[in-house]
Biopython code that builds the backbone (N, CA, C, O; Angstrom):
import numpy as np
from Bio.PDB.StructureBuilder import StructureBuilder

atoms = [
    (1, "MET", "N", (158.905, 276.494, -72.082)),
    (1, "MET", "CA", (159.411, 277.632, -71.463)),
    (1, "MET", "C", (159.399, 276.142, -69.830)),
    (1, "MET", "O", (158.635, 275.251, -69.460)),
    (2, "THR", "N", (160.939, 276.799, -69.318)),
    (2, "THR", "CA", (161.180, 276.197, -67.842)),
    (2, "THR", "C", (161.744, 277.290, -67.224)),
    (2, "THR", "O", (162.496, 278.134, -67.710)),
    (3, "ALA", "N", (161.313, 277.196, -66.118)),
    (3, "ALA", "CA", (161.274, 277.662, -64.914)),
    (3, "ALA", "C", (163.290, 278.139, -64.601)),
    (3, "ALA", "O", (164.324, 277.482, -64.727)),
    (4, "ARG", "N", (163.012, 279.496, -64.191)),
    (4, "ARG", "CA", (164.838, 280.247, -63.217)),
    (4, "ARG", "C", (164.113, 280.331, -61.413)),
    (4, "ARG", "O", (163.216, 280.910, -60.800)),
    (5, "PHE", "N", (165.164, 279.374, -61.191)),
    (5, "PHE", "CA", (165.120, 279.859, -59.662)),
    (5, "PHE", "C", (166.710, 281.213, -59.420)),
    (5, "PHE", "O", (167.861, 280.944, -59.765)),
    (6, "ALA", "N", (166.362, 282.300, -58.895)),
    (6, "ALA", "CA", (167.455, 282.625, -58.637)),
    (6, "ALA", "C", (167.695, 282.491, -57.836)),
    (6, "ALA", "O", (166.515, 282.397, -57.497)),
    (7, "GLY", "N", (168.551, 282.253, -56.333)),
    (7, "GLY", "CA", (168.762, 282.916, -54.798)),
    (7, "GLY", "C", (169.246, 283.976, -54.899)),
    (7, "GLY", "O", (169.739, 284.395, -55.946)),
    (8, "ARG", "N", (169.167, 284.925, -53.273)),
    (8, "ARG", "CA", (170.096, 286.408, -53.343)),
    (8, "ARG", "C", (170.831, 285.458, -52.232)),
    (8, "ARG", "O", (170.275, 284.602, -51.544)),
    (9, "LEU", "N", (172.561, 285.908, -52.221)),
    (9, "LEU", "CA", (173.082, 285.602, -51.318)),
    (9, "LEU", "C", (173.129, 286.256, -50.319)),
    (9, "LEU", "O", (173.645, 287.317, -50.670)),
    (10, "VAL", "N", (172.815, 286.316, -48.792)),
    (10, "VAL", "CA", (173.614, 286.988, -48.004)),
    (10, "VAL", "C", (174.340, 286.177, -47.246)),
    (10, "VAL", "O", (174.616, 284.980, -47.169)),
    (11, "ILE", "N", (174.710, 287.803, -46.375)),
    (11, "ILE", "CA", (176.104, 287.461, -45.030)),
    (11, "ILE", "C", (174.626, 287.986, -43.879)),
    (11, "ILE", "O", (174.278, 289.165, -43.955)),
    (12, "ALA", "N", (174.174, 287.424, -43.290)),
    (12, "ALA", "CA", (173.219, 288.029, -42.320)),
    (12, "ALA", "C", (174.501, 287.265, -41.157)),
    (12, "ALA", "O", (173.735, 286.336, -40.900)),
    (13, "VAL", "N", (175.528, 286.988, -40.456)),
    (13, "VAL", "CA", (176.093, 287.030, -39.573)),
    (13, "VAL", "C", (177.323, 287.681, -39.165)),
    (13, "VAL", "O", (178.233, 287.535, -39.981)),
    (14, "THR", "N", (177.665, 288.500, -37.916)),
    (14, "THR", "CA", (178.518, 289.174, -37.557)),
    (14, "THR", "C", (179.288, 288.049, -36.494)),
    (14, "THR", "O", (179.351, 286.836, -36.293)),
    (15, "PRO", "N", (179.745, 289.160, -36.043)),
    (15, "PRO", "CA", (180.937, 288.221, -34.833)),
    (15, "PRO", "C", (180.244, 288.856, -33.356)),
    (15, "PRO", "O", (180.976, 288.811, -32.368)),
    (16, "SER", "N", (178.974, 289.391, -33.206)),
    (16, "SER", "CA", (178.278, 289.917, -32.305)),
    (16, "SER", "C", (177.354, 287.923, -32.198)),
    (16, "SER", "O", (176.848, 287.708, -31.097)),
    (17, "ASP", "N", (177.262, 287.115, -32.916)),
    (17, "ASP", "CA", (176.379, 286.047, -32.974)),
    (17, "ASP", "C", (177.263, 284.999, -32.584)),
    (17, "ASP", "O", (177.159, 284.013, -33.313)),
    (18, "ILE", "N", (177.905, 284.922, -31.880)),
    (18, "ILE", "CA", (179.063, 283.916, -31.562)),
    (18, "ILE", "C", (178.098, 283.688, -30.890)),
    (18, "ILE", "O", (177.103, 284.407, -30.811)),
    (19, "GLY", "N", (178.353, 282.283, -30.124)),
    (19, "GLY", "CA", (177.150, 281.503, -29.452)),
    (19, "GLY", "C", (176.546, 280.734, -30.639)),
    (19, "GLY", "O", (176.918, 279.580, -30.853)),
    (20, "ARG", "N", (175.536, 281.391, -31.497)),
    (20, "ARG", "CA", (174.266, 280.599, -31.815)),
    (20, "ARG", "C", (174.867, 279.762, -32.686)),
    (20, "ARG", "O", (176.075, 279.524, -32.693)),
    (21, "ARG", "N", (173.657, 279.077, -33.792)),
    (21, "ARG", "CA", (174.285, 278.035, -34.079)),
    (21, "ARG", "C", (173.859, 279.111, -35.806)),
    (21, "ARG", "O", (172.855, 279.824, -35.793)),
    (22, "VAL", "N", (174.575, 279.057, -36.832)),
    (22, "VAL", "CA", (174.679, 279.751, -37.552)),
    (22, "VAL", "C", (175.536, 278.070, -39.089)),
    (22, "VAL", "O", (176.293, 277.102, -39.018)),
    (23, "THR", "N", (174.655, 278.817, -40.218)),
    (23, "THR", "CA", (175.068, 278.263, -41.082)),
    (23, "THR", "C", (176.079, 279.150, -42.307)),
    (23, "THR", "O", (176.178, 280.316, -41.924)),
    (24, "ILE", "N", (176.591, 278.998, -43.208)),
    (24, "ILE", "CA", (177.994, 279.533, -44.050)),
    (24, "ILE", "C", (178.253, 278.725, -45.016)),
    (24, "ILE", "O", (178.404, 277.517, -44.839)),
    (25, "ARG", "N", (178.298, 279.055, -45.662)),
    (25, "ARG", "CA", (178.880, 278.356, -46.834)),
    (25, "ARG", "C", (179.421, 279.428, -47.691)),
    (25, "ARG", "O", (178.747, 280.449, -47.823)),
    (26, "ARG", "N", (180.846, 279.289, -48.439)),
    (26, "ARG", "CA", (182.357, 279.070, -49.072)),
    (26, "ARG", "C", (182.255, 279.184, -49.831)),
    (26, "ARG", "O", (181.248, 278.822, -50.439)),
    (27, "ALA", "N", (183.678, 280.040, -50.565)),
    (27, "ALA", "CA", (183.669, 279.476, -52.377)),
    (27, "ALA", "C", (184.934, 278.373, -52.079)),
    (27, "ALA", "O", (185.681, 278.286, -51.105)),
    (28, "ASP", "N", (184.891, 277.923, -52.778)),
    (28, "ASP", "CA", (186.300, 276.342, -53.026)),
    (28, "ASP", "C", (185.951, 276.508, -53.991)),
    (28, "ASP", "O", (185.029, 277.017, -54.629)),
    (29, "PRO", "N", (187.496, 275.613, -54.138)),
    (29, "PRO", "CA", (187.677, 275.568, -55.239)),
    (29, "PRO", "C", (186.860, 274.971, -56.692)),
    (29, "PRO", "O", (186.713, 275.281, -57.875)),
    (30, "ASP", "N", (186.407, 273.782, -55.600)),
    (30, "ASP", "CA", (185.295, 272.996, -56.578)),
    (30, "ASP", "C", (184.258, 273.168, -55.951)),
    (30, "ASP", "O", (183.721, 272.438, -55.118)),
    (31, "GLY", "N", (183.872, 274.440, -56.468)),
    (31, "GLY", "CA", (182.333, 274.686, -56.401)),
    (31, "GLY", "C", (182.547, 275.230, -54.413)),
    (31, "GLY", "O", (183.543, 275.677, -53.843)),
    (32, "PHE", "N", (180.669, 274.823, -53.682)),
    (32, "PHE", "CA", (180.666, 275.901, -52.481)),
    (32, "PHE", "C", (181.050, 274.815, -51.751)),
    (32, "PHE", "O", (181.303, 273.765, -52.340)),
    (33, "ARG", "N", (181.180, 274.939, -49.936)),
    (33, "ARG", "CA", (180.947, 274.320, -49.621)),
    (33, "ARG", "C", (179.934, 274.480, -48.328)),
    (33, "ARG", "O", (180.283, 275.601, -47.959)),
    (34, "ASP", "N", (178.953, 274.097, -47.450)),
    (34, "ASP", "CA", (178.175, 274.477, -46.251)),
    (34, "ASP", "C", (178.818, 274.177, -45.053)),
    (34, "ASP", "O", (179.573, 273.216, -45.198)),
    (35, "THR", "N", (178.805, 274.693, -43.775)),
    (35, "THR", "CA", (178.842, 274.139, -43.128)),
    (35, "THR", "C", (178.205, 274.608, -41.826)),
    (35, "THR", "O", (178.581, 275.657, -41.302)),
    (36, "VAL", "N", (177.244, 273.848, -41.293)),
    (36, "VAL", "CA", (175.981, 274.355, -40.171)),
    (36, "VAL", "C", (177.179, 273.977, -38.579)),
    (36, "VAL", "O", (177.611, 272.837, -38.412)),
    (37, "GLY", "N", (177.454, 274.882, -37.812)),
    (37, "GLY", "CA", (177.068, 274.597, -36.245)),
    (37, "GLY", "C", (177.075, 275.725, -35.376)),
    (37, "GLY", "O", (176.746, 276.687, -36.071)),
    (38, "VAL", "N", (177.325, 276.163, -33.972)),
    (38, "VAL", "CA", (178.053, 276.443, -33.764)),
    (38, "VAL", "C", (179.172, 277.942, -33.161)),
    (38, "VAL", "O", (179.772, 277.844, -32.091)),
    (39, "LEU", "N", (179.282, 279.222, -34.040)),
    (39, "LEU", "CA", (180.297, 279.946, -34.326)),
    (39, "LEU", "C", (180.725, 280.165, -32.576)),
    (39, "LEU", "O", (180.079, 280.387, -31.551)),
    (40, "THR", "N", (182.036, 279.982, -32.883)),
    (40, "THR", "CA", (182.434, 280.058, -31.529)),
    (40, "THR", "C", (183.898, 281.672, -31.741)),
    (40, "THR", "O", (184.279, 282.477, -30.891)),
    (41, "SER", "N", (184.213, 281.553, -32.881)),
    (41, "SER", "CA", (184.763, 282.989, -32.798)),
    (41, "SER", "C", (185.110, 283.391, -34.347)),
    (41, "SER", "O", (185.189, 282.639, -35.318)),
    (42, "TRP", "N", (185.331, 285.091, -34.264)),
    (42, "TRP", "CA", (185.892, 285.882, -35.648)),
    (42, "TRP", "C", (186.917, 286.526, -35.202)),
    (42, "TRP", "O", (186.772, 287.624, -34.664)),
    (43, "ASP", "N", (188.076, 285.971, -35.348)),
    (43, "ASP", "CA", (189.203, 286.973, -35.508)),
    (43, "ASP", "C", (189.954, 287.138, -36.301)),
    (43, "ASP", "O", (190.257, 285.945, -36.334)),
    (44, "ARG", "N", (190.738, 287.669, -37.212)),
    (44, "ARG", "CA", (192.236, 288.684, -37.747)),
    (44, "ARG", "C", (191.108, 287.740, -39.176)),
    (44, "ARG", "O", (191.810, 286.972, -39.834)),
    (45, "GLY", "N", (189.721, 287.760, -39.586)),
    (45, "GLY", "CA", (189.277, 287.052, -40.996)),
    (45, "GLY", "C", (189.718, 286.029, -40.881)),
    (45, "GLY", "O", (190.566, 285.798, -41.742)),
    (46, "VAL", "N", (189.445, 284.746, -39.757)),
    (46, "VAL", "CA", (188.729, 283.714, -40.164)),
    (46, "VAL", "C", (187.697, 283.524, -38.903)),
    (46, "VAL", "O", (187.604, 284.355, -38.000)),
    (47, "ILE", "N", (187.132, 282.622, -38.953)),
    (47, "ILE", "CA", (185.623, 282.020, -38.246)),
    (47, "ILE", "C", (185.418, 280.695, -38.614)),
    (47, "ILE", "O", (185.178, 279.971, -39.580)),
    (48, "GLY", "N", (185.737, 280.700, -36.717)),
    (48, "GLY", "CA", (185.365, 279.790, -36.116)),
    (48, "GLY", "C", (183.959, 278.657, -35.813)),
    (48, "GLY", "O", (183.254, 278.824, -34.818)),
    (49, "VAL", "N", (183.674, 277.439, -36.884)),
    (49, "VAL", "CA", (181.860, 277.114, -35.714)),
    (49, "VAL", "C", (182.554, 276.009, -35.713)),
    (49, "VAL", "O", (183.539, 275.681, -36.374)),
    (50, "ARG", "N", (181.718, 275.252, -34.597)),
    (50, "ARG", "CA", (181.985, 274.190, -33.800)),
    (50, "ARG", "C", (180.995, 273.104, -34.241)),
    (50, "ARG", "O", (179.855, 273.203, -33.788)),
    (51, "LYS", "N", (181.428, 271.509, -35.522)),
    (51, "LYS", "CA", (179.940, 271.452, -35.883)),
    (51, "LYS", "C", (179.526, 270.173, -35.133)),
    (51, "LYS", "O", (180.475, 269.626, -34.572)),
    (52, "ARG", "N", (178.284, 269.541, -34.985)),
    (52, "ARG", "CA", (177.691, 269.092, -34.122)),
    (52, "ARG", "C", (178.453, 267.567, -33.624)),
    (52, "ARG", "O", (177.941, 266.867, -32.750)),
    (53, "ASP", "N", (179.669, 267.214, -34.289)),
    (53, "ASP", "CA", (180.478, 266.226, -33.866)),
    (53, "ASP", "C", (181.311, 266.696, -33.299)),
    (53, "ASP", "O", (182.207, 265.998, -32.824)),
    (54, "GLY", "N", (181.290, 267.886, -33.180)),
    (54, "GLY", "CA", (183.180, 268.762, -32.241)),
    (54, "GLY", "C", (184.084, 269.040, -32.850)),
    (54, "GLY", "O", (185.001, 269.770, -32.475)),
    (55, "THR", "N", (183.937, 268.309, -34.275)),
    (55, "THR", "CA", (184.844, 269.139, -35.666)),
    (55, "THR", "C", (185.175, 270.878, -35.998)),
    (55, "THR", "O", (184.591, 271.534, -36.861)),
    (56, "LEU", "N", (186.294, 271.408, -35.043)),
    (56, "LEU", "CA", (186.221, 272.808, -35.656)),
    (56, "LEU", "C", (186.452, 273.171, -36.842)),
    (56, "LEU", "O", (187.470, 272.799, -37.424)),
    (57, "VAL", "N", (185.913, 273.641, -37.177)),
    (57, "VAL", "CA", (186.140, 273.580, -38.469)),
    (57, "VAL", "C", (186.188, 275.913, -38.938)),
    (57, "VAL", "O", (185.241, 276.687, -39.078)),
    (58, "GLU", "N", (187.553, 276.144, -39.008)),
    (58, "GLU", "CA", (187.825, 277.560, -39.754)),
    (58, "GLU", "C", (187.601, 277.673, -40.969)),
    (58, "GLU", "O", (188.065, 276.966, -41.863)),
    (59, "ILE", "N", (186.911, 278.527, -41.064)),
    (59, "ILE", "CA", (187.199, 279.767, -42.668)),
    (59, "ILE", "C", (187.200, 281.175, -42.513)),
    (59, "ILE", "O", (186.830, 282.056, -41.738)),
    (60, "ALA", "N", (187.867, 280.972, -43.759)),
    (60, "ALA", "CA", (188.476, 282.300, -43.758)),
    (60, "ALA", "C", (187.587, 283.386, -43.711)),
    (60, "ALA", "O", (187.285, 283.343, -42.519)),
    (61, "GLU", "N", (187.003, 284.265, -44.149)),
    (61, "GLU", "CA", (186.339, 285.227, -44.120)),
    (61, "GLU", "C", (186.216, 285.944, -45.696)),
    (61, "GLU", "O", (185.159, 286.365, -46.164)),
    (62, "SER", "N", (186.886, 285.960, -46.045)),
    (62, "SER", "CA", (186.871, 286.320, -47.364)),
    (62, "SER", "C", (186.685, 285.440, -48.234)),
    (62, "SER", "O", (187.011, 285.748, -49.380)),
    (63, "SER", "N", (186.162, 284.199, -48.018)),
    (63, "SER", "CA", (185.567, 283.236, -49.210)),
    (63, "SER", "C", (184.071, 282.930, -48.513)),
    (63, "SER", "O", (183.309, 282.069, -48.953)),
    (64, "VAL", "N", (183.801, 283.710, -47.444)),
    (64, "VAL", "CA", (181.732, 283.231, -47.388)),
    (64, "VAL", "C", (181.048, 284.700, -48.429)),
    (64, "VAL", "O", (181.136, 285.892, -48.725)),
    (65, "VAL", "N", (180.412, 283.504, -48.599)),
    (65, "VAL", "CA", (179.208, 284.037, -49.844)),
    (65, "VAL", "C", (178.089, 284.137, -49.687)),
    (65, "VAL", "O", (177.204, 284.639, -50.380)),
    (66, "ALA", "N", (178.089, 283.331, -48.127)),
    (66, "ALA", "CA", (176.684, 283.746, -47.786)),
    (66, "ALA", "C", (176.601, 282.822, -46.031)),
    (66, "ALA", "O", (176.760, 281.610, -45.882)),
    (67, "ALA", "N", (176.378, 283.608, -45.174)),
    (67, "ALA", "CA", (175.077, 282.618, -44.077)),
    (67, "ALA", "C", (174.671, 283.737, -43.361)),
    (67, "ALA", "O", (174.875, 284.945, -43.483)),
    (68, "LYS", "N", (173.783, 282.748, -42.257)),
    (68, "LYS", "CA", (172.253, 283.121, -41.551)),
    (68, "LYS", "C", (172.565, 282.160, -40.098)),
    (68, "LYS", "O", (172.987, 281.024, -39.882)),
    (69, "VAL", "N", (172.040, 283.455, -39.171)),
    (69, "VAL", "CA", (171.371, 282.433, -38.060)),
    (69, "VAL", "C", (170.876, 281.981, -38.623)),
    (69, "VAL", "O", (170.513, 282.283, -39.760)),
    (70, "VAL", "N", (170.487, 280.159, -37.399)),
    (70, "VAL", "CA", (169.377, 278.911, -38.064)),
    (70, "VAL", "C", (168.751, 278.371, -37.025)),
    (70, "VAL", "O", (169.354, 278.854, -36.067)),
    (71, "PRO", "N", (167.932, 277.683, -36.616)),
    (71, "PRO", "CA", (167.740, 276.774, -35.456)),
    (71, "PRO", "C", (168.242, 275.723, -35.132)),
    (71, "PRO", "O", (168.906, 274.919, -35.786)),
    (72, "ASP", "N", (167.622, 275.736, -33.156)),
    (72, "ASP", "CA", (168.880, 274.701, -32.860)),
    (72, "ASP", "C", (168.394, 273.576, -33.713)),
    (72, "ASP", "O", (167.854, 274.082, -34.697)),
    (73, "PRO", "N", (168.349, 272.362, -33.767)),
    (73, "PRO", "CA", (168.309, 271.253, -34.311)),
    (73, "PRO", "C", (167.051, 270.521, -33.142)),
    (73, "PRO", "O", (167.155, 270.843, -31.958)),
    (74, "PRO", "N", (165.671, 269.351, -33.652)),
    (74, "PRO", "CA", (165.230, 269.227, -32.673)),
    (74, "PRO", "C", (165.456, 268.631, -32.103)),
    (74, "PRO", "O", (166.465, 267.974, -32.360)),
    (75, "ALA", "N", (164.911, 268.435, -31.192)),
    (75, "ALA", "CA", (165.206, 267.508, -29.909)),
    (75, "ALA", "C", (164.782, 266.515, -30.072)),
    (75, "ALA", "O", (163.719, 266.475, -30.690)),
    (76, "VAL", "N", (165.619, 264.768, -29.432)),
    (76, "VAL", "CA", (165.755, 263.767, -30.326)),
    (76, "VAL", "C", (165.142, 262.820, -29.495)),
    (76, "VAL", "O", (165.668, 262.539, -28.418)),
    (77, "ASN", "N", (163.610, 262.045, -30.022)),
    (77, "ASN", "CA", (162.179, 261.468, -28.833)),
    (77, "ASN", "C", (163.593, 260.768, -28.660)),
    (77, "ASN", "O", (164.376, 261.034, -29.572)),
    (78, "ARG", "N", (163.986, 260.077, -27.847)),
    (78, "ARG", "CA", (164.059, 258.812, -26.943)),
    (78, "ARG", "C", (163.069, 257.852, -26.490)),
    (78, "ARG", "O", (162.248, 258.263, -25.670)),
    (79, "PRO", "N", (162.963, 256.003, -27.085)),
    (79, "PRO", "CA", (161.662, 255.498, -26.250)),
    (79, "PRO", "C", (162.089, 255.145, -25.160)),
    (79, "PRO", "O", (163.222, 254.667, -25.109)),
    (80, "ALA", "N", (161.412, 255.262, -24.140)),
    (80, "ALA", "CA", (161.200, 254.706, -22.449)),
    (80, "ALA", "C", (162.021, 253.677, -22.539)),
    (80, "ALA", "O", (161.927, 252.845, -23.441)),
    (81, "SER", "N", (162.986, 253.634, -21.527)),
    (81, "SER", "CA", (163.659, 251.872, -21.842)),
    (81, "SER", "C", (162.082, 251.576, -20.809)),
    (81, "SER", "O", (161.225, 252.242, -20.228)),
    (82, "ARG", "N", (162.377, 250.353, -21.034)),
    (82, "ARG", "CA", (161.588, 249.398, -20.021)),
    (82, "ARG", "C", (162.172, 248.556, -19.345)),
    (82, "ARG", "O", (161.539, 247.835, -18.574)),
]
sb = StructureBuilder()
sb.init_structure("model")
sb.init_model(0)
sb.init_chain("A")
sb.init_seg("    ")
for serial, (resi, resn, name, xyz) in enumerate(atoms, 1):
    if name == "N":
        sb.init_residue(resn, " ", resi, " ")
    sb.init_atom(name, np.array(xyz, "f"), 0.0, 1.0, " ", f" {name:<3s}", serial, name[0])
structure = sb.get_structure()
């Protein structure tokens, strides 16, 4: 007997989440793509997400299959300089 796992895809992000960190999964011809970053815009069916490296990703709202607000990444602990 093999275990089966199934997830429920939920879209739990709205335009009111602009400025918050989100993860968005979208359908693409090759499968699915995930984008994590700050939600910067949501206008006329296009969602803007700014990734950590500064890249702006524009996502067609119609391609989104799951999305949620996620916590900020943990702070980086840097050793004190000597």
